[in-house]
ROTORPA-224282 format. One record per residue (C-alpha): x, y, z. Coordinates in Angstrom, 2 decimals, decimal comma, always signed. Layout:
<sites>
east  north  up
X  Y  Z $
...
</sites>
This chain:
<sites>
east  north  up
-26,43  +30,84  -62,97 $
-26,46  +33,90  -60,72 $
-29,04  +32,13  -58,53 $
-26,50  +29,36  -57,99 $
-24,08  +31,92  -56,56 $
-26,62  +32,97  -53,96 $
-27,87  +29,44  -53,27 $
-24,37  +28,04  -52,78 $
-23,11  +31,13  -50,92 $
-20,19  +31,49  -53,33 $
-17,73  +34,36  -53,42 $
-17,30  +36,26  -56,69 $
-14,17  +34,23  -57,37 $
-15,94  +30,99  -56,45 $
-18,80  +31,81  -58,83 $
-16,34  +32,64  -61,61 $
-14,40  +29,42  -60,92 $
-17,63  +27,39  -61,08 $
-18,37  +28,72  -64,57 $
-14,80  +27,94  -65,65 $
-15,13  +24,43  -64,17 $
-18,34  +23,79  -66,13 $
-16,61  +24,96  -69,32 $
-13,58  +22,75  -68,59 $
-15,78  +19,70  -67,91 $
-17,71  +20,36  -71,13 $
-14,45  +20,43  -73,10 $
-13,42  +17,15  -71,44 $
-16,75  +15,51  -72,29 $
-16,46  +16,57  -75,94 $
-12,80  +15,53  -76,06 $
-13,76  +12,07  -74,80 $
-15,95  +11,67  -77,88 $
-12,91  +11,92  -80,17 $
-11,57  +8,41  -79,40 $
-15,06  +7,03  -80,09 $
-15,18  +8,86  -83,41 $
-11,78  +7,40  -84,33 $
-12,88  +3,92  -83,20 $
-15,98  +4,10  -85,39 $
-13,85  +5,10  -88,39 $
-11,53  +2,15  -87,73 $
-14,54  -0,21  -87,60 $
-15,83  +1,28  -90,83 $
-12,47  +0,61  -92,48 $
-12,21  -2,93  -91,13 $
-15,74  -3,77  -92,29 $
-15,01  -2,81  -95,91 $
-14,39  -6,44  -97,00 $
-18,03  -7,18  -96,15 $
-18,98  -4,62  -98,80 $
-16,46  -5,99  -101,37 $
-13,98  -3,18  -100,74 $
-10,31  -3,26  -99,80 $
-8,98  -2,06  -96,42 $
-6,74  +1,01  -96,66 $
-3,91  +0,32  -94,21 $
-2,62  +3,80  -94,84 $
-5,91  +5,11  -93,51 $
-5,71  +2,70  -90,55 $
-2,27  +4,10  -89,62 $
-3,60  +7,63  -90,07 $
-6,52  +6,85  -87,75 $
-4,07  +5,32  -85,27 $
-2,20  +8,65  -85,26 $
-5,48  +10,51  -84,82 $
-6,26  +8,23  -81,87 $
-2,92  +9,03  -80,26 $
-3,54  +12,76  -80,79 $
-7,04  +12,35  -79,33 $
-5,55  +10,64  -76,25 $
-3,18  +13,58  -75,75 $
-6,08  +16,05  -76,10 $
-8,13  +14,04  -73,58 $
-5,18  +14,09  -71,15 $
-4,72  +17,87  -71,51 $
-8,47  +18,49  -71,17 $
-8,65  +16,24  -68,09 $
-5,67  +17,98  -66,52 $
-7,27  +21,37  -67,08 $
-10,57  +19,93  -65,84 $
-8,90  +18,80  -62,59 $
-7,31  +22,19  -61,95 $
-10,46  +24,15  -62,75 $
-12,78  +21,81  -60,82 $
-11,10  +20,13  -57,86 $
-8,35  +22,58  -56,94 $
-10,62  +25,64  -57,12 $
-13,42  +23,90  -55,17 $
-10,99  +23,04  -52,35 $
-9,81  +26,65  -52,25 $
-13,42  +27,88  -52,15 $
-14,20  +25,47  -49,29 $
-11,14  +26,79  -47,45 $
-12,36  +30,37  -47,94 $
-15,83  +29,35  -46,74 $
-14,43  +27,83  -43,56 $
-12,32  +30,89  -42,87 $
-15,23  +33,29  -43,52 $
-17,51  +31,26  -41,21 $
-14,83  +31,20  -38,49 $
-14,24  +34,95  -38,90 $
-17,98  +35,58  -38,73 $
-18,30  +33,53  -35,55 $
-15,39  +35,44  -34,00 $
-17,22  +38,75  -34,50 $
-20,63  +37,65  -33,20 $
-21,95  +38,89  -29,85 $
-21,76  +36,44  -26,96 $
-25,56  +36,16  -26,69 $
-25,47  +34,31  -30,02 $
-23,50  +31,48  -28,38 $
-26,08  +31,23  -25,61 $
-28,62  +30,09  -28,22 $
-26,33  +27,81  -30,25 $
-24,78  +24,45  -29,49 $
-21,05  +23,97  -30,00 $
-21,75  +20,92  -32,18 $
-23,91  +22,97  -34,56 $
-21,19  +25,59  -35,02 $
-18,62  +22,82  -35,56 $
-20,94  +21,36  -38,20 $
-21,13  +24,76  -39,90 $
-17,37  +25,03  -40,18 $
-16,51  +21,42  -41,03 $
-19,39  +19,30  -42,36 $
-21,34  +22,04  -44,19 $
-18,21  +23,39  -45,88 $
-17,18  +19,83  -46,81 $
-20,58  +19,32  -48,43 $
-20,09  +22,53  -50,42 $
-16,63  +21,33  -51,42 $
-18,00  +18,00  -52,70 $
-20,88  +19,63  -54,56 $
-18,49  +22,07  -56,28 $
-15,94  +19,39  -57,17 $
-18,04  +16,32  -58,00 $
-21,54  +17,48  -58,88 $
-22,30  +20,92  -60,27 $
-19,51  +21,24  -62,87 $
-20,20  +17,73  -64,19 $
-23,95  +18,27  -64,10 $
-23,74  +21,52  -66,06 $
-21,17  +20,09  -68,45 $
-23,25  +16,97  -69,10 $
-26,31  +19,07  -69,87 $
-24,32  +21,16  -72,36 $
-22,35  +18,32  -73,94 $
-25,37  +16,00  -74,25 $
-27,29  +18,76  -75,99 $
-24,37  +19,51  -78,37 $
-23,83  +15,81  -79,14 $
-27,52  +15,16  -79,75 $
-27,70  +18,16  -82,10 $
-24,68  +16,80  -83,98 $
-26,25  +13,32  -84,04 $
-29,47  +14,79  -85,42 $
-27,48  +15,85  -88,49 $
-27,05  +12,15  -89,28 $
-30,52  +11,01  -88,19 $
-32,97  +13,01  -86,07 $
-35,01  +9,93  -85,18 $
-32,10  +8,12  -83,51 $
-30,96  +11,36  -81,87 $
-34,43  +11,75  -80,37 $
-34,39  +8,14  -79,17 $
-31,05  +8,77  -77,41 $
-32,06  +12,10  -75,88 $
-35,75  +11,65  -74,96 $
-35,17  +9,65  -71,74 $
-32,70  +12,20  -70,31 $
-35,21  +14,97  -69,42 $
-37,77  +12,38  -68,26 $
-35,23  +10,86  -65,84 $
-34,26  +14,32  -64,55 $
-37,93  +15,16  -63,99 $
-38,27  +12,08  -61,76 $
-35,36  +13,30  -59,60 $
-36,55  +16,90  -59,52 $
-40,12  +15,83  -58,82 $
-38,93  +14,08  -55,67 $
-37,09  +17,18  -54,46 $
-39,54  +18,05  -51,66 $
-39,66  +14,48  -50,38 $
-35,88  +14,21  -50,36 $
-35,53  +17,66  -48,77 $
-37,88  +16,56  -45,98 $
-35,79  +13,48  -45,19 $
-32,60  +15,52  -45,55 $
-33,82  +17,90  -42,83 $
-34,69  +14,96  -40,58 $
-31,27  +13,45  -41,15 $
-29,52  +16,76  -40,38 $
-31,53  +17,12  -37,16 $
-30,58  +13,57  -36,15 $
-26,90  +14,25  -36,88 $
-26,91  +17,45  -34,81 $
-28,66  +15,68  -31,93 $
-26,10  +12,87  -32,04 $
-23,25  +15,44  -32,12 $
-24,76  +17,19  -29,10 $
-24,95  +13,94  -27,17 $
-21,39  +12,94  -28,09 $
-20,17  +16,38  -26,96 $
-22,12  +16,11  -23,71 $
-20,84  +12,57  -23,13 $
-17,19  +13,60  -23,60 $
-17,53  +16,78  -21,53 $
-19,19  +14,87  -18,70 $
-17,07  +11,71  -18,82 $
-15,74  +12,32  -15,29 $
-19,25  +12,59  -13,86 $
-20,39  +9,56  -15,88 $
-17,54  +7,46  -14,48 $
-17,96  +8,79  -10,94 $
-21,72  +8,15  -10,85 $
-21,66  +4,87  -12,74 $
-23,75  +6,22  -15,61 $
-22,31  +3,81  -18,16 $
-24,16  +1,42  -20,44 $
-27,94  +1,44  -20,17 $
-27,80  +4,13  -17,46 $
-26,64  +6,65  -20,05 $
-29,12  +5,93  -22,82 $
-29,30  +9,44  -24,33 $
-26,21  +8,90  -26,49 $
-27,32  +5,44  -27,55 $
-30,79  +6,73  -28,50 $
-29,30  +9,64  -30,49 $
-26,94  +7,35  -32,43 $
-29,73  +4,88  -33,16 $
-31,95  +7,72  -34,41 $
-29,13  +8,95  -36,66 $
-28,74  +5,43  -38,09 $
-32,50  +5,11  -38,59 $
-32,77  +8,46  -40,40 $
-29,70  +7,66  -42,54 $
-31,32  +4,39  -43,66 $
-34,61  +6,13  -44,40 $
-32,77  +8,79  -46,37 $
-30,89  +6,18  -48,40 $
-34,04  +4,13  -49,09 $
-36,10  +7,11  -50,22 $
-33,40  +8,70  -52,35 $
-32,31  +5,28  -53,65 $
-35,82  +4,52  -54,89 $
-36,01  +7,71  -56,93 $
-32,42  +7,49  -58,17 $
-32,77  +3,86  -59,30 $
-36,09  +4,72  -60,96 $
-34,47  +7,61  -62,84 $
-31,53  +5,41  -63,86 $
-33,87  +2,73  -65,21 $
-35,73  +5,32  -67,27 $
-32,45  +6,73  -68,59 $
-31,06  +3,31  -69,52 $
-34,29  +2,53  -71,30 $
-32,87  +4,92  -73,88 $
-30,33  +2,23  -74,83 $
-33,10  -0,25  -75,65 $
-35,12  +2,45  -77,38 $
-32,13  +3,41  -79,52 $
-31,48  -0,24  -80,44 $
-35,16  -0,77  -81,31 $
-35,42  +2,38  -83,44 $
-32,03  +1,74  -85,06 $
-32,88  -1,88  -85,94 $
-36,23  -0,78  -87,36 $
-34,56  +1,86  -89,51 $
-31,77  -0,51  -90,62 $
-34,15  -3,25  -91,70 $
-36,24  -0,68  -93,52 $
-33,17  +0,52  -95,39 $
-33,44  +3,99  -93,89 $
-30,01  +4,00  -92,25 $
-26,63  +2,44  -92,96 $
-24,77  +0,12  -90,60 $
-21,82  +2,44  -89,80 $
-23,95  +5,42  -88,61 $
-26,02  +2,97  -86,60 $
-22,91  +1,57  -84,89 $
-21,90  +5,15  -84,15 $
-25,21  +5,78  -82,39 $
-24,90  +2,53  -80,41 $
-21,40  +3,41  -79,19 $
-22,29  +7,01  -78,34 $
-25,48  +6,15  -76,45 $
-23,49  +3,93  -74,08 $
-20,80  +6,60  -73,63 $
-23,20  +9,48  -73,14 $
-25,30  +7,79  -70,44 $
-22,35  +6,78  -68,22 $
-21,59  +10,19  -66,64 $
-25,30  +11,01  -66,31 $
-25,90  +7,81  -64,33 $
-23,14  +8,82  -61,95 $
-24,63  +12,31  -61,53 $
-28,02  +10,83  -60,67 $
-26,48  +9,14  -57,64 $
-25,06  +12,52  -56,53 $
-28,15  +14,66  -57,12 $
-29,67  +13,85  -53,69 $
-26,54  +15,39  -52,18 $
-27,48  +18,65  -53,88 $
-30,83  +18,62  -52,05 $
-29,03  +17,79  -48,80 $
-26,63  +20,65  -49,49 $
-29,52  +23,12  -49,65 $
-30,24  +22,33  -45,98 $
-26,58  +22,90  -45,09 $
-26,37  +26,23  -46,92 $
-29,63  +27,33  -45,34 $
-28,04  +26,82  -41,91 $
-24,88  +28,62  -43,00 $
-26,91  +31,46  -44,49 $
-28,68  +31,90  -41,16 $
-25,31  +32,09  -39,43 $
-23,90  +34,58  -41,93 $
-26,90  +36,91  -41,57 $
-26,56  +37,28  -37,78 $
-25,49  +40,91  -37,18 $
-21,88  +41,23  -36,05 $
-20,59  +43,68  -33,46 $
-19,07  +46,59  -35,34 $
-17,38  +49,84  -34,45 $
-14,47  +52,17  -35,06 $
-11,18  +50,24  -35,20 $
-9,02  +53,39  -35,39 $
-10,26  +55,60  -32,55 $
-7,54  +55,58  -29,83 $
-8,28  +55,35  -26,11 $
-6,09  +57,63  -24,01 $
-7,90  +57,72  -20,65 $
-8,92  +54,70  -18,60 $
-11,69  +55,85  -16,27 $
-14,81  +53,69  -16,80 $
-18,34  +54,97  -16,35 $
-21,62  +53,08  -16,30 $
-24,55  +55,40  -16,97 $
-28,05  +54,04  -16,25 $
-27,09  +50,61  -17,59 $
-29,68  +47,84  -17,80 $
-28,85  +44,49  -19,36 $
-30,36  +41,03  -19,85 $
-28,75  +38,05  -21,56 $
-31,91  +37,62  -23,56 $
-32,14  +40,71  -25,79 $
-35,91  +40,77  -25,33 $
-35,87  +40,28  -21,56 $
-38,57  +42,23  -19,70 $
-37,24  +44,84  -17,29 $
-37,90  +42,68  -14,22 $
-35,71  +39,91  -15,67 $
-32,70  +42,14  -16,35 $
-29,43  +40,95  -14,79 $
-28,18  +44,54  -14,41 $
-30,77  +47,18  -13,50 $
-30,31  +50,94  -13,84 $
-26,65  +50,70  -12,85 $
-24,65  +53,93  -12,57 $
-21,13  +53,97  -11,20 $
-17,68  +55,42  -11,89 $
-14,50  +53,30  -11,90 $
-11,37  +55,47  -11,49 $
-8,29  +55,05  -13,69 $
-4,92  +53,90  -12,34 $
-6,62  +52,38  -9,31 $
-7,93  +49,04  -8,05 $
-11,70  +48,72  -8,01 $
-13,35  +45,62  -6,55 $
-16,77  +44,29  -7,51 $
-18,31  +42,28  -4,68 $
-21,69  +40,90  -3,71 $
-23,65  +37,66  -3,37 $
-23,45  +34,98  -6,09 $
-25,52  +35,90  -9,15 $
-25,60  +39,61  -8,38 $
-24,00  +40,58  -11,75 $
-20,30  +41,03  -10,91 $
-18,95  +39,00  -13,86 $
-21,58  +40,52  -16,15 $
-20,27  +44,01  -15,33 $
-16,72  +43,03  -16,34 $
-17,95  +41,51  -19,60 $
-19,94  +44,63  -20,45 $
-16,75  +46,66  -20,03 $
-15,04  +44,40  -22,59 $
-18,14  +44,54  -24,83 $
-18,74  +40,80  -24,85 $
-22,36  +41,96  -24,93 $
-24,01  +45,29  -25,67 $
-26,18  +46,86  -22,99 $
-29,95  +47,03  -23,48 $
-30,18  +50,52  -22,01 $
-27,71  +53,21  -20,96 $
-24,02  +53,29  -21,86 $
-20,59  +52,04  -20,80 $
-17,83  +54,57  -21,45 $
-14,05  +54,30  -21,22 $
-12,28  +57,64  -21,19 $
-15,58  +59,25  -22,21 $
-15,95  +57,02  -25,32 $
-18,96  +54,70  -25,54 $
-17,68  +51,13  -26,03 $
-20,57  +50,53  -28,47 $
-18,81  +52,82  -30,93 $
-15,58  +50,80  -30,83 $
-14,69  +47,67  -32,73 $
-14,65  +44,82  -30,14 $
-11,21  +43,59  -31,17 $
-9,81  +47,12  -31,08 $
-11,34  +47,58  -27,61 $
-9,95  +44,23  -26,46 $
-6,41  +45,33  -27,40 $
-6,57  +47,69  -24,41 $
-7,60  +44,96  -21,94 $
-6,14  +41,93  -20,21 $
-8,29  +39,23  -18,66 $
-7,54  +36,68  -15,97 $
-10,52  +34,38  -15,54 $
-11,17  +31,81  -12,85 $
-11,69  +29,19  -15,59 $
-8,46  +29,34  -17,55 $
-8,50  +28,22  -21,20 $
-5,25  +26,71  -22,46 $
-4,73  +25,27  -25,93 $
-3,25  +21,93  -26,98 $
+0,07  +23,53  -27,82 $
+3,43  +24,26  -26,21 $
+3,69  +26,20  -22,96 $
+5,64  +28,85  -24,87 $
+2,89  +29,36  -27,46 $
+0,19  +29,41  -24,78 $
+1,93  +32,33  -23,08 $
+2,77  +34,06  -26,36 $
-0,97  +34,30  -27,19 $
-0,90  +37,44  -25,03 $
+1,33  +39,16  -27,60 $
+2,11  +37,32  -30,82 $
+4,85  +39,87  -31,61 $
+6,76  +39,16  -28,39 $
+10,32  +37,87  -28,47 $
+11,45  +34,72  -26,68 $
+13,15  +36,84  -24,01 $
+9,91  +38,77  -23,37 $
+7,90  +35,54  -23,05 $
+10,36  +34,13  -20,49 $
+10,43  +37,45  -18,61 $
+6,60  +37,41  -18,37 $
+6,70  +33,79  -17,16 $
+9,22  +34,70  -14,45 $
+7,11  +37,68  -13,35 $
+4,07  +35,37  -13,13 $
+6,03  +32,85  -11,03 $
+5,82  +30,27  -13,86 $
+9,47  +29,84  -14,78 $
+10,23  +27,34  -12,03 $
+7,56  +24,74  -12,80 $
+7,90  +25,26  -16,58 $
+11,63  +24,39  -16,50 $
+10,75  +21,28  -14,47 $
+8,55  +20,02  -17,33 $
+10,03  +17,37  -19,69 $
+10,72  +19,81  -22,55 $
+10,56  +23,08  -20,63 $
+8,83  +25,84  -22,58 $
+8,39  +23,50  -25,57 $
+6,39  +20,95  -23,55 $
+3,07  +20,15  -25,21 $
+0,11  +20,68  -22,89 $
-2,86  +18,36  -22,89 $
-6,30  +19,59  -23,89 $
-7,04  +22,76  -21,90 $
-3,80  +22,26  -19,96 $
-5,01  +19,05  -18,30 $
-1,40  +18,11  -17,45 $
-1,02  +21,15  -15,17 $
-2,48  +21,94  -11,77 $
-5,10  +24,65  -11,31 $
-2,57  +27,06  -9,83 $
-0,07  +26,46  -12,64 $
-2,72  +27,04  -15,29 $
-3,76  +30,25  -13,54 $
-0,18  +31,54  -13,48 $
+0,22  +30,88  -17,21 $
-2,95  +32,93  -17,72 $
-1,38  +35,77  -15,72 $
+1,82  +35,47  -17,77 $
-0,28  +36,02  -20,90 $
-1,80  +39,15  -19,36 $
+1,64  +40,43  -18,31 $
+2,95  +39,89  -21,84 $
+0,01  +41,82  -23,28 $
+0,66  +44,73  -20,89 $
-2,78  +46,27  -21,48 $
-3,79  +49,42  -19,53 $
-7,06  +47,87  -18,25 $
-6,93  +44,60  -16,28 $
-9,98  +42,54  -15,35 $
-9,49  +39,83  -12,71 $
-12,45  +37,48  -12,33 $
-12,07  +35,27  -9,25 $
-8,39  +34,78  -10,12 $
-7,52  +33,20  -6,74 $
-10,75  +31,30  -6,05 $
-10,51  +27,65  -4,98 $
-6,70  +27,66  -4,71 $
-4,54  +26,31  -1,92 $
-2,67  +28,88  +0,23 $
+0,70  +28,27  -1,48 $
-0,68  +28,80  -5,00 $
-2,79  +31,73  -3,82 $
+0,31  +33,44  -2,43 $
+2,22  +32,90  -5,70 $
-0,68  +34,17  -7,80 $
-1,15  +37,23  -5,60 $
+2,55  +37,95  -6,06 $
+2,13  +37,63  -9,86 $
-1,03  +39,75  -9,85 $
+0,72  +42,51  -7,93 $
+3,20  +42,84  -10,83 $
+0,41  +42,65  -13,41 $
-1,63  +45,54  -11,99 $
+1,14  +48,08  -11,42 $
+0,01  +51,41  -12,90 $
-3,12  +49,88  -14,46 $
-6,86  +50,43  -14,18 $
-7,85  +47,23  -12,40 $
-11,28  +45,69  -11,88 $
-11,25  +42,79  -9,43 $
-14,12  +40,35  -8,89 $
-13,81  +38,36  -5,69 $
-15,89  +36,37  -3,23 $
-13,15  +36,41  -0,59 $
-13,62  +39,94  +0,68 $
-10,37  +39,91  +2,68 $
-8,47  +39,77  -0,64 $
-9,93  +43,12  -1,76 $
-9,89  +44,98  +1,57 $
-7,01  +47,11  +0,30 $
-8,75  +48,14  -2,96 $
-8,99  +51,85  -3,74 $
-12,73  +51,47  -4,31 $
-15,21  +48,70  -3,58 $
-18,51  +48,48  -5,45 $
-21,17  +46,33  -3,81 $
-23,94  +44,83  -5,94 $
-27,09  +42,95  -5,06 $
-29,60  +41,57  -7,57 $
-28,05  +43,63  -10,38 $
-28,22  +46,95  -8,54 $
-25,61  +49,18  -6,93 $
-26,19  +49,15  -3,17 $
-22,93  +50,55  -1,77 $
-19,57  +51,95  -2,84 $
-16,50  +53,22  -1,01 $
-13,34  +51,97  +0,68 $
-13,23  +48,97  +3,01 $
-13,22  +51,16  +6,12 $
-16,11  +53,32  +4,87 $
-18,25  +50,31  +4,03 $
-17,55  +48,63  +7,36 $
-18,73  +51,80  +9,12 $
-21,94  +51,83  +7,04 $
-22,86  +48,42  +8,48 $
-24,65  +47,51  +5,25 $
-24,49  +44,48  +2,96 $
-20,68  +44,59  +2,64 $
-20,18  +44,62  +6,41 $
-22,58  +41,69  +6,83 $
-20,89  +39,62  +4,10 $
-17,43  +40,41  +5,49 $
-18,45  +39,46  +9,05 $
-19,98  +36,16  +7,87 $
-16,78  +35,27  +5,99 $
-14,59  +36,13  +8,97 $
-16,73  +33,94  +11,22 $
-16,53  +31,08  +8,71 $
-12,71  +31,11  +8,95 $
-13,09  +29,55  +12,39 $
-15,15  +26,60  +11,12 $
-13,55  +23,20  +11,21 $
-14,48  +19,61  +10,46 $
</sites>
């Protein structure tokens, strides 16, 4: 049984609950035999006139009472069975989903570069649902049937070992047919899983790109990738059903042959005077009862093979190393130092493919530092290394003299506020979207942050004010409004380190002015790292760091860099000249 714990990725409680569920199902199976035993005794009493004996109505009434008691016992056993099997399996599936989600939350960002969103969604939802169904509908019943069939056959052997053998002999043969097809079914299960993931990927891509699809007329036959993926999923599902169905039906036919075998052996023994009619009737009734649950389990066994594929994928996910560190060590100083840092998004990148190359720089505390340079030079990567979204390949990033690698990522993140160019809002109220910045904040603090971020005006103009539900990713708001809500979050968090990544890019002048007003309140007394393409917006920064192809090429104030007549001066001049362009 311990192997089942590992194979099913069960917690200690889940493993204990599975054993209790098997015991409860076994009790239910044995309890269900009591009404049959009473029924056989009633038949035996009613058949007495055929043997020149009188019917004892007192005994009939006694058996009726026993039947009622048996019904109560069956009800109590079934109730206990339900609690031990279904309720506990749902709780275990809930724990599995939470543990997978928690694991994903702690993984380094490079993991998500190699995984599709649809596969991770499948891990959390479909794979855990499969585990839930296996724990509630398959394993407890399978284990209980094996135990109860064995117990019943041993008890039947007391009456007649030949009939007991006739009843039992087809059970292991039928199971061998199913188990013998395990590799074939596993192969088709893998193919079906691959087809499902491919279809999920295409559906995700289709929904994400629906605007482009509409704009470019890529509907119908022009967007065949989704159609092909769905057809492949249907094809593999049919193949899976045909293959598994053939083995399951074959096993069921072998099992049910036990009914005919029992009838043949029983008739032979009865005509030979080697068994009486009543015990024979008992065997006939029991053989029909005992095969019913096993036939049902045969139809579910292929799901167990399919589940092995799901748990294999989950096991791979759960073995990916998480980012760990000290969650107690306090940060008291906010100067940031990069010391000989080299980094590539692929952990095994050769040195020439590194995004950041031998980067050494100091970012002062309580000051505004701008990161500038051509597109793709590594500006955003630098900010993400500060927040430990990734770990550096070489060198170190230190905040207040403490290497960020030694800190728990969530603990580190508590000291930082982010304002990204691409704002992420949730399908929730405006109030709750702002409150994400500090879940302990009061209503007054949320509103105060919104006012400071110049949000209060447009929020109150919404149908339900702060309780207005936003569409997916804030689709009901403009870009500037979404950006200001993001700044309100950061204001509410009030972290000592602020990272602004293209916060005013692609905004109209009115929104840009409002956001700059909100940002000015956000960065008061903070260590601020600003990433910007519009160099005029960072001309007043205390320090400007200029990057090119992942390397530090210049650093200083705006005036110092303009005097150097290097890359910064050239980029600034080009942008100033472009301001005079017109169409």
